[in-house]
PATI-570096 format. One line per field, with one value per residue (C-alpha): residue number from 0; residue in one letter; x, y, z. Coordinates in Angstrom, 3 decimals. Example, Ala and Ser with C-alpha at 12.3 -4.5 7.8 and 13.67 -1.06 7.14 Angstrom:
resi: (0|1)
resn: (A|S)
px: (12.300|13.670)
py: (-4.500|-1.060)
pz: (7.800|7.140)
***
This chain:
resi: (0|1|2|3|4|5|6|7|8|9|10|11|12|13|14|15|16|17|18|19|20|21|22|23|24|25|26|27|28|29|30|31|32|33|34|35|36|37|38|39|40|41|42|43|44|45|46|47|48|49|50|51|52|53|54|55|56|57|58|59|60|61|62|63|64|65|66|67|68|69|70|71|72|73|74|75|76|77|78|79|80|81|82|83|84|85|86|87|88|89|90|91|92|93|94|95|96|97|98|99|100|101|102|103|104|105|106|107|108|109|110|111|112|113|114|115|116|117|118|119|120|121|122|123|124|125|126|127|128|129|130|131|132|133|134|135|136|137|138|139|140)
resn: (M|A|W|L|A|W|V|V|V|A|A|L|L|A|I|G|E|L|L|T|P|G|L|F|F|L|G|P|V|A|L|A|A|A|A|A|A|L|V|S|L|L|G|G|N|S|V|F|S|V|L|V|F|L|V|G|S|V|A|S|L|A|F|L|R|P|I|A|R|R|H|V|R|M|P|Q|L|M|R|T|G|T|D|A|L|V|G|R|R|A|T|V|T|R|Q|V|D|A|A|G|G|R|V|R|I|G|G|E|E|W|S|A|R|S|Y|L|T|D|A|V|Y|A|E|G|A|T|V|D|V|V|K|I|E|G|A|T|A|L|V|A|E)
px: (190.996|193.136|196.232|195.380|195.429|198.897|200.065|198.871|200.550|203.781|203.556|202.959|205.876|208.137|207.118|207.732|211.245|211.981|210.824|212.908|216.417|219.074|216.867|216.231|213.507|210.418|211.974|212.485|208.969|207.697|209.294|207.527|204.208|204.930|205.536|202.276|200.543|201.973|200.823|197.374|197.228|198.182|195.218|196.692|194.271|194.544|196.150|198.918|199.437|199.869|202.262|204.334|204.304|205.495|208.187|209.284|209.538|211.720|213.861|214.370|215.106|217.570|219.330|219.076|219.224|222.687|224.095|222.591|223.827|227.319|227.265|225.984|228.746|231.515|234.398|234.626|235.650|239.385|240.697|241.904|244.107|246.305|244.150|245.430|249.001|248.211|249.586|252.004|255.725|258.151|261.937|263.733|265.695|266.830|266.979|263.543|262.950|260.385|261.604|261.392|262.989|262.140|260.700|259.855|256.413|255.632|257.960|257.067|259.193|257.329|258.341|258.081|258.201|258.477|255.125|256.772|258.557|261.764|262.135|264.886|265.090|268.250|268.513|267.638|265.378|261.942|259.078|255.254|253.117|250.881|249.190|249.218|249.034|248.833|251.897|253.797|253.816|254.046|256.008|256.959|258.682)
py: (-196.437|-199.386|-197.187|-197.060|-200.862|-200.852|-198.277|-200.456|-203.489|-201.465|-200.232|-203.712|-205.161|-202.359|-202.980|-206.701|-205.869|-203.903|-206.834|-209.400|-207.949|-209.577|-211.164|-208.119|-209.751|-207.764|-204.339|-204.680|-206.100|-203.109|-200.873|-202.703|-202.289|-198.578|-198.443|-200.273|-197.766|-194.929|-196.552|-197.070|-193.432|-192.155|-194.006|-197.377|-200.236|-203.113|-205.567|-203.037|-202.356|-206.085|-206.388|-203.427|-205.069|-208.445|-207.025|-204.533|-207.291|-209.479|-206.599|-205.095|-208.495|-209.359|-206.033|-204.766|-207.995|-209.155|-205.668|-205.668|-209.187|-208.304|-205.389|-207.539|-210.034|-207.446|-208.121|-206.104|-202.504|-201.888|-200.897|-197.295|-195.337|-197.323|-200.422|-200.556|-201.025|-204.251|-207.149|-205.034|-205.650|-203.271|-202.822|-202.304|-199.048|-199.143|-202.390|-203.382|-205.082|-204.984|-201.595|-199.894|-199.266|-197.906|-199.427|-198.127|-198.978|-198.023|-195.009|-193.701|-194.312|-195.540|-196.201|-199.888|-202.567|-206.338|-208.105|-210.880|-209.616|-211.691|-211.034|-208.776|-207.653|-206.310|-203.262|-204.285|-207.210|-207.560|-207.904|-207.956|-205.323|-207.227|-204.375|-200.611|-199.111|-195.334|-194.268|-197.535|-200.500|-203.944|-206.132|-209.861|-212.082)
pz: (3.934|2.782|3.292|7.019|7.187|5.573|8.098|10.984|9.491|9.060|12.657|14.045|12.017|13.254|16.855|16.271|14.963|18.150|20.342|18.533|18.424|16.287|13.628|11.411|9.523|10.366|9.805|6.058|5.735|7.665|5.111|2.390|4.205|4.410|0.677|0.080|2.311|0.263|-3.022|-1.548|-0.304|-3.771|-5.270|-6.250|-6.210|-3.701|-6.217|-6.902|-3.211|-2.453|-5.447|-4.127|-0.626|-1.989|-4.304|-1.594|0.959|-1.127|-2.317|1.158|2.679|-0.118|0.163|3.775|5.792|4.648|5.380|8.899|9.655|8.578|11.109|13.890|13.344|13.203|15.532|18.749|18.109|18.163|21.501|21.883|24.254|26.624|26.185|22.543|23.862|25.711|23.688|21.687|21.456|23.138|23.090|26.319|26.279|29.961|31.964|33.283|36.562|39.380|40.425|36.984|33.658|30.220|26.996|23.538|22.363|18.777|18.765|22.284|25.342|28.466|32.038|32.665|35.292|34.945|35.258|37.159|40.235|39.703|35.995|34.644|30.964|29.570|27.238|23.726|24.761|23.160|25.537|25.432|27.125|29.582|31.282|31.617|35.115|34.887|32.792|33.420|31.123|32.864|30.574|30.228|27.631)
***
């Protein structure tokens, strides 16, 4: 019946992990308790179960916690679609003003307008994409 106590400990630790997001401390220890429960279920004595729990806790914390913390601290996922164009450089292919124009963004030609209503960008000028509205890039220097 010692295995049942280890299962309860593993379950409580897993629930504790779910209730304390971001720490990722109790989860690896819960895995070690599950390993100790397995050892106890297979007929291992209490001393060996405790040893498996201690070694498993240290090993899982040393191996899994750094990996989990790296993933938590990852930078925001890269933007996709038209959001990925904001902030990129573009080359004016046809004069751009508040009424319209054309720019080349990374090999694709887009309709464009100047972001500032009084700005005019001549053909060949390099501009920044400030915003995308539909199929039109709003650009500024």
